[in-house]
C-alpha positions as a Markdown table, in Angstrom:
| # | Residue | x | y | z |
|---|---|---|---|---|
| 1 | Met | -16.9 | -31.3 | 32.5 |
| 2 | Trp | -16.2 | -31.1 | 28.7 |
| 3 | Ser | -19.6 | -32.5 | 27.9 |
| 4 | Ser | -21.3 | -29.5 | 29.6 |
| 5 | Arg | -22.8 | -26.9 | 27.2 |
| 6 | Leu | -21.7 | -24.1 | 29.4 |
| 7 | Ser | -18.0 | -25.1 | 29.3 |
| 8 | Trp | -18.2 | -25.3 | 25.4 |
| 9 | Lys | -19.8 | -21.8 | 25.3 |
| 10 | Leu | -17.1 | -20.4 | 27.6 |
| 11 | Phe | -14.3 | -22.1 | 25.6 |
| 12 | Leu | -15.6 | -20.8 | 22.2 |
| 13 | Ser | -16.1 | -17.3 | 23.6 |
| 14 | Phe | -12.6 | -17.3 | 25.0 |
| 15 | Ala | -11.2 | -18.7 | 21.7 |
| 16 | Gly | -13.1 | -16.0 | 19.7 |
| 17 | Leu | -11.8 | -13.3 | 22.0 |
| 18 | Val | -8.2 | -14.5 | 21.6 |
| 19 | Leu | -8.6 | -14.6 | 17.8 |
| 20 | Leu | -10.0 | -11.0 | 17.9 |
| 21 | Val | -7.0 | -9.8 | 20.0 |
| 22 | Val | -4.5 | -11.5 | 17.7 |
| 23 | Cys | -6.1 | -9.9 | 14.6 |
| 24 | Ala | -6.0 | -6.5 | 16.3 |
| 25 | Cys | -2.3 | -6.9 | 17.2 |
| 26 | Val | -1.5 | -7.9 | 13.6 |
| 27 | Ala | -3.3 | -4.9 | 12.2 |
| 28 | Ile | -1.5 | -2.5 | 14.6 |
| 29 | Val | 1.9 | -4.0 | 14.0 |
| 30 | Ser | 1.3 | -4.0 | 10.2 |
| 31 | Gly | 0.4 | -0.3 | 10.2 |
| 32 | Trp | 3.5 | 0.6 | 12.3 |
| 33 | Gln | 5.7 | -1.5 | 10.0 |
| 34 | Glu | 4.4 | 0.3 | 6.9 |
| 35 | Glu | 5.1 | 3.7 | 8.5 |
| 36 | Gln | 8.6 | 2.6 | 9.4 |
| 37 | Leu | 9.3 | 1.4 | 5.8 |
| 38 | Ile | 8.0 | 4.6 | 4.3 |
| 39 | Asp | 10.2 | 6.7 | 6.6 |
| 40 | Gln | 13.2 | 4.5 | 5.7 |
| 41 | Val | 12.6 | 5.1 | 2.0 |
| 42 | Arg | 12.2 | 8.8 | 2.5 |
| 43 | Arg | 15.5 | 9.0 | 4.5 |
| 44 | Arg | 17.4 | 7.0 | 1.8 |
| 45 | Leu | 16.0 | 9.2 | -1.0 |
| 46 | His | 16.9 | 12.4 | 0.9 |
| 47 | Asp | 20.4 | 11.1 | 1.7 |
| 48 | Ser | 20.9 | 10.1 | -2.0 |
| 49 | Ala | 19.8 | 13.5 | -3.2 |
| 50 | Ala | 22.1 | 15.2 | -0.7 |
| 51 | Leu | 25.1 | 13.1 | -1.9 |
| 52 | Leu | 24.2 | 13.7 | -5.5 |
| 53 | Arg | 24.0 | 17.4 | -4.8 |
| 54 | Asn | 27.4 | 17.5 | -3.2 |
| 55 | Asp | 28.9 | 15.5 | -6.1 |
| 56 | Val | 27.4 | 17.8 | -8.7 |
| 57 | Gln | 28.5 | 20.9 | -6.8 |
| 58 | Ala | 32.0 | 19.5 | -6.3 |
| 59 | Ala | 32.4 | 18.6 | -10.0 |
| 60 | Asp | 34.2 | 21.3 | -11.9 |
| 61 | Leu | 32.4 | 21.5 | -15.2 |
| 62 | Gly | 34.4 | 23.6 | -17.6 |
| 63 | Phe | 31.8 | 23.3 | -20.3 |
| 64 | Tyr | 28.0 | 23.4 | -20.5 |
| 65 | Leu | 26.2 | 20.1 | -19.8 |
| 66 | Pro | 22.4 | 20.4 | -19.7 |
| 67 | Thr | 22.1 | 17.0 | -17.9 |
| 68 | Ala | 24.4 | 18.1 | -15.1 |
| 69 | Arg | 22.6 | 21.4 | -14.7 |
| 70 | Arg | 19.2 | 19.5 | -14.5 |
| 71 | Ala | 20.7 | 17.1 | -12.0 |
| 72 | Lys | 22.0 | 19.9 | -9.9 |
| 73 | Cys | 18.7 | 21.7 | -9.9 |
| 74 | Trp | 16.9 | 18.5 | -9.1 |
| 75 | Ala | 19.2 | 17.7 | -6.2 |
| 76 | Ser | 18.9 | 21.2 | -4.9 |
| 77 | Ser | 15.1 | 21.1 | -5.0 |
| 78 | Gln | 15.1 | 17.6 | -3.3 |
| 79 | Thr | 17.2 | 18.8 | -0.3 |
| 80 | Glu | 15.4 | 22.1 | 0.1 |
| 81 | Ser | 12.0 | 20.5 | -0.1 |
| 82 | Lys | 12.9 | 18.2 | 2.9 |
| 83 | Asn | 12.8 | 21.3 | 5.1 |
| 84 | Glu | 9.3 | 22.2 | 3.8 |
| 85 | Val | 7.7 | 18.8 | 4.6 |
| 86 | Ser | 5.1 | 19.1 | 7.4 |
| 87 | Trp | 5.0 | 16.1 | 9.6 |
| 88 | Lys | 1.5 | 14.9 | 10.3 |
C-alpha cells in the first residue's frame, strides 16, 4: 500500500494540512500572548503610578521641592489618563 502513488499524495497532503493548522494555531496564540503581556505591563504601570501618587500626596512637604512637585503632577496625569484611554 505504501508503494502506491495515491497513498503518498494523500499522506503528503495530510501532512501539509497538519503543518498549516499548527502554524495558524501558533500565530493565533502568539498574538493573544502579546496582547496579554501588553495589558499586564499597562496594569503594572497604572498601579505604580497610583501608589506613587498616594505616597506623594501623603508626604508632608514643609518646603518646596521641585522634584516632588513634578512627581506629583506626573502621577496625577498618569492616573487621570487611565480613564481617558479608549479600548479598541
